[in-house]
C-alpha positions in Angstrom: 73.1 74.5 93.0 76.8 74.4 91.8 77.9 72.0 89.0 80.5 70.4 91.5 77.8 68.8 93.6 75.7 67.4 90.9 77.8 64.1 90.5 77.8 63.3 94.1 74.2 64.1 95.0 71.1 61.9 93.9 67.4 62.7 93.9 65.3 61.0 96.6 61.5 61.2 96.9 59.6 60.9 100.2 56.1 62.1 101.5 55.9 65.6 102.6 55.8 66.7 106.2 54.7 70.1 107.7 58.5 71.6 108.0 58.6 71.4 104.2 56.2 74.3 103.9 58.6 77.2 103.3 60.6 75.2 100.9 57.8 74.3 98.8 56.2 77.7 99.0 59.6 79.0 97.6 59.4 76.5 94.8 55.9 77.4 94.1 56.8 81.1 93.8 59.6 80.5 91.3 58.9 77.4 89.2 55.8 78.6 87.2 55.8 80.9 84.1 53.1 81.7 81.5 53.9 78.7 79.5 53.3 76.3 82.5 51.0 78.0 84.8 48.8 80.8 85.4 50.3 84.2 86.1 47.4 85.3 88.3 47.9 82.3 90.4 51.1 84.0 91.9 48.9 86.9 93.3 46.9 84.3 95.3 49.9 82.6 97.1 49.6 83.2 100.8 52.3 82.6 103.5 51.8 78.8 103.3 52.2 76.2 100.8 49.7 73.7 102.5 46.8 76.2 102.4 45.4 74.5 99.3 46.1 70.7 100.2 48.0 69.2 103.4 51.3 67.4 103.1 49.4 64.0 102.8 48.7 65.0 99.1 52.4 65.7 98.3 55.5 63.9 97.4 58.7 65.8 97.9 61.8 65.4 95.8 65.2 66.2 97.6 68.6 66.6 95.7 71.4 66.1 98.3 69.9 67.8 101.5 67.7 70.4 99.6 64.0 70.2 98.9 64.0 70.9 95.0 60.5 69.7 94.0 56.9 68.4 94.7 54.3 66.4 93.0 50.5 66.9 94.4 48.9 63.4 94.1 44.9 63.3 94.9 42.0 61.2 94.1 40.5 62.6 91.0 36.8 62.0 91.9 35.1 62.0 95.3 32.6 59.4 94.5 32.9 55.6 94.2 32.4 55.3 90.5 35.7 57.2 90.1 37.7 55.2 92.6 41.1 54.2 91.3 41.6 57.4 89.3 44.3 59.8 90.8 45.3 63.1 89.6 48.5 65.0 89.5 47.3 68.6 90.5 50.6 70.0 90.5 54.3 69.1 89.7 57.0 71.7 90.2 60.7 71.7 90.3 63.0 74.5 91.7 64.6 76.3 88.5 68.2 75.7 89.7 67.6 72.0 90.1 66.1 71.4 86.6 67.5 68.7 84.4 68.7 66.7 87.2 65.9 64.1 87.0 63.9 65.5 89.8 60.5 65.4 87.7 61.3 61.9 86.4 61.8 60.7 90.0 58.6 62.4 91.2 56.7 60.6 88.3 58.1 57.3 89.1 57.3 57.9 92.9 53.7 58.7 91.8 53.5 55.5 89.9 54.7 53.6 92.9 52.1 55.4 95.2 49.3 54.9 92.7 50.0 51.1 92.7 50.4 51.2 96.5 46.8 52.7 96.7 45.4 50.4 94.1 44.9 53.0 91.5 44.3 51.9 87.8 45.0 55.3 86.2 46.8 58.6 86.9 45.7 61.8 84.9 47.0 65.4 84.7 46.4 68.5 82.8 49.1 70.4 80.9 49.2 73.7 78.9 49.8 72.9 75.1 52.5 75.4 75.3 54.5 73.6 78.0 56.5 71.4 75.4 59.2 70.3 77.9 56.6 68.9 80.4 54.5 67.2 77.4 57.8 65.4 76.4 58.6 64.3 80.1 55.1 63.0 80.5 55.1 61.2 77.2 58.5 59.6 78.2 56.7 58.4 81.2 53.9 56.6 79.4 51.3 59.4 79.4 49.0 60.0 76.3 46.9 62.8 75.3 43.3 61.9 76.1 41.8 65.3 75.3 42.3 68.8 74.1 40.5 71.9 74.9 41.3 74.5 72.3 41.6 78.2 73.4 40.9 77.1 77.0 43.0 79.8 78.6 44.0 83.4 77.7 47.4 83.9 79.0 49.5 87.1 78.2 47.2 87.9 75.3 47.3 84.6 73.6 44.7 81.7 73.6 46.3 78.2 74.4 44.8 74.8 74.5 44.8 72.6 77.8 45.6 69.0 77.5 44.3 66.1 79.2 46.9 63.3 79.6 46.7 59.9 81.4 48.3 56.7 81.9 47.1 53.3 82.9 49.1 51.5 85.7 
């Protein structure tokens, strides 16, 4: 995105629809690196973004008229005792749309969606090496609830996984 478009455009968030598939798949293919995701995951991507979960599980961010990010928000538990807890099972922003407030807008929309659904808590997982994401989540009220040391071996280095959550 060119610098001259930035002042005029704004980030909007909406529910995903089937026609977002190609744009979201392109984001999925470009947004993750070893500090934020799993390199082996790229090898498993097929021809459709919605093969893992359908549009109903996604919020989509647009900047101007372009799809630039998504957040996957799902029930964390499939049993009644866990009702009211949602999980962010993916948040990605296109590399050329970073630092425009896209992730912040998606997190705000997740809060609103959670309240609409009557949720009491939203949780997520983040790699300990993903400092930018951790700062973002902390600014939005998420706190570390658990640490899993040496959880993943990525590119020859063991990294911790963090459980973060916020109460609505």
